[in-house]
C-alpha positions as CSV (number, residue, x, y, z in Angstrom):
1,M,-27.7,9.3,-1.1
2,K,-29.6,12.1,-2.7
3,K,-32.3,13.7,-0.7
4,L,-35.5,15.7,-1.3
5,L,-36.6,17.8,1.7
6,I,-40.1,19.2,1.7
7,Y,-40.9,21.9,4.2
8,K,-42.3,25.5,4.8
9,E,-40.1,28.5,5.3
10,N,-41.3,32.1,5.7
11,G,-44.8,31.0,4.6
12,E,-43.7,29.4,1.4
13,F,-43.4,25.7,0.4
14,V,-39.8,24.6,-0.2
15,L,-38.4,21.7,-2.1
16,E,-34.7,21.3,-1.4
17,H,-32.8,18.9,-3.6
18,I,-29.5,17.7,-2.0
19,N,-27.2,15.9,-4.3
20,S,-24.8,13.1,-3.4
21,F,-22.0,15.6,-2.7
22,G,-24.1,17.5,-0.2
23,H,-24.8,20.5,-2.3
24,S,-28.3,21.8,-2.3
25,I,-30.7,23.7,-4.5
26,K,-33.9,25.2,-3.0
27,R,-37.1,25.9,-5.0
28,Y,-39.8,28.0,-3.4
29,F,-43.5,27.8,-4.1
30,I,-46.3,30.0,-3.1
31,T,-49.0,27.4,-3.4
32,E,-49.1,23.7,-2.5
33,N,-50.2,22.9,-6.0
34,G,-47.0,24.4,-7.4
35,L,-45.0,22.2,-5.1
36,K,-47.0,19.1,-6.1
37,E,-46.4,19.9,-9.8
38,E,-42.7,20.1,-9.2
39,I,-42.6,16.8,-7.2
40,E,-44.5,15.1,-10.1
41,L,-41.5,15.9,-12.3
42,Y,-39.3,13.8,-10.0
43,Q,-41.7,10.9,-10.3
44,P,-39.6,8.8,-12.7
45,I,-36.5,9.0,-10.5
46,L,-37.9,9.2,-7.0
47,D,-36.5,5.8,-6.1
48,Q,-33.0,7.4,-6.2
49,Y,-33.9,9.9,-3.4
50,E,-34.5,9.8,0.3
51,I,-37.6,11.8,0.8
52,I,-37.9,13.9,4.0
53,N,-41.3,15.5,4.4
54,R,-41.3,18.1,7.2
55,L,-44.8,19.5,6.4
56,Q,-46.6,17.2,8.8
């Protein structure tokens, strides 16, 4: 299953997209708003992803 990992690394917010083959792409965001805007782009297809939020 595809995954979206959300976490902080070196003071930046990270959205890591892991495809069904286990390959990943990381996107880094300075602000939480930037991260939220990117997540909104996934809104139509979020049901295809396991979402793992490690910010809490």
